[in-house]
N, C-alpha and C positions, 0 to 999 in steps of 0.2 A: 198315429193313424194305421200303422201296421196291424195293431190289434183289431181295429174295426174292419179293415179289409179282410184279414184272415178270418175273423168271425163270420162275416158275410159269406165268404167263399166256403168255409167248412160247413156252415149251417145249410147252405143251399145244396151242397153235395151230400152231407150226412142225412138230411131229411129225405133224400130221394134214393136211398140205397137199393141195391138189387137190380137185376136185369129187367129190361122192359119186356113185358109179355107181348107175344105176337098177336096182332089184332087184324082180323080180316073182315072187311065189310064190302058188300057190293057198292059200286059207285052211287047208284040210285039211293040206296039206304043211307049212305053217308050224307048225301045232299038233303035228304028228307029229315035228317036228325034235327030235333027241336033245339032252339036256343036254350042256354042254361037259365034256370029260374033267376029272376031279378035279385033275389037275396044272395046269390053267389056269383052272378055275372061280373066279370072283370073288365076294366077298360085298360087296354095296353096303350100307354102314352109315355112320353118322356118324363120319367120320375127321377129326381136326383136326391140322394140321401147324403146328409152331411152329419159329421160329428163336430160340434161347435161350428166353425166356419170352413171346415175342410171337407171337400167332396170326397166320398169314399165308395159310393156305389151308384150306378146308373142303369135304369131300365130304359131301353130305347123303344121307339114306336113299333119296331119290327119284332119286339119280344126278347131281343138279346139283352142279357143281364151281365154287366161287367163290374168288377171290383178293382180298386186301385191298391197296389202293393208298393212298398218302399223297400229298396235293397241298398245296403251299405256294405262295402267291402274295404276293410283297412282304412287307408287315408283317402280313398276315392270319394267324390261327392255322392250324396244320396241319389239314387236313380229311382224314378217313379215309373211303374209300368201298369197298364190296364190289361186285365185278363178276363176273357169270357168264361163265366161259370155256369151258364145255362141259358135256356130259352123258355119263355112263358107264353102261353096262348090265352086268348080271352075265355076259354073254357076251363082254365085253371090247371092245365097240364104243364108241369115244369120238368124239363129234360136236360141232361148233360151227358154226352156220349151214350153209354148204355144204361144210365140211371134215370128213372122216371118216377114222378109223383103226380097225383091227381087230386084236385079239389073236388069233393063229392057234392051232390045237390043239397045235402043237409048242412054244408059248411065245414065238414070235417075234411082232413087231408090224409090220403092213403098212399103209402109207398107201393112200388110194384111187388114187394114181398108180402103185402097185406097188412103191414103195421099201420095203425092209426096214430096220428100226432096227438099230443095231450092238450090240444087247443082246438077251437072251432070259430069260424067266421059266422057271426049272427048279424045280418043286416050290415050296417056300417060300423060294426064293433068286432073286436077280437076278444073271445072269452078264453082265459087261461085260468084254470082252477076256479077260484071264486072272484077273480078280477075281470073287469071289462076295460079294454084299451080302446080309445077312440083317437081321432085326429081332428084338430080344430081347423078353422079356416086359414090359419097361418102355417099349417103343416106341422104343428107341435103335437106330440103324442101325450095323451092324458091317461092315467091309470097304470103307468109303468113303474118299475122299481126306481127308487131314489138313485140319482146319478146317471140315469139314462139320458144321454145328451145327443140323441139322433133326431133330426127333423127332416122333413121331405118337402120338396118343391115340385110343382107340376100337377097338383091335384086339380081335376076339372069337374068331377062329378062323383056320385056314390060308387061307381064302378072303379074309379082310380083310387078312391080311399080304400076299397076292399083289396085292390092290388097291392097298395103300400102296406096294409096290415098283414096280408099274406106273406109278403117278403120279410117283414119284421118278425112274424111268427116263425118263419123258417130260421131266422137269425137266432131266435131264442132256443132253437133245438127242440 
């Protein structure tokens, strides 16, 4: 599970490199801002990601994203710890400390340094190169590489499917 937790943590951080740009908006303009299009709107709910039967990552309803890591030192018992690796908003903004990434209205993901991820959310699917990855009603991913043994619980609607796909896309780097 160390590999899974490390992969989730590194992907979440690596995909969001660069300093966050300063954004200034009058309060009225921020309130008047339209909701994201349905094709990219995310539902932030409790999502749990498992490798096999072992829980490795959790997105909490407040947007906090945590991964589990295991530490072993010498003959001491293995110690499990949970670490916050970012926060996700319904608009698709993923941030951790000074690193920020944003899901754009067309389903692409852009880091604060202007780099676009090599994948795109299209409806309730993730497009990576010529593949389409989807999630079935049991939380199983379809269209992934052989040996991909991660599944998710907590899917409630299309928005939570998109959220899970976004997090797995960040995992893929």
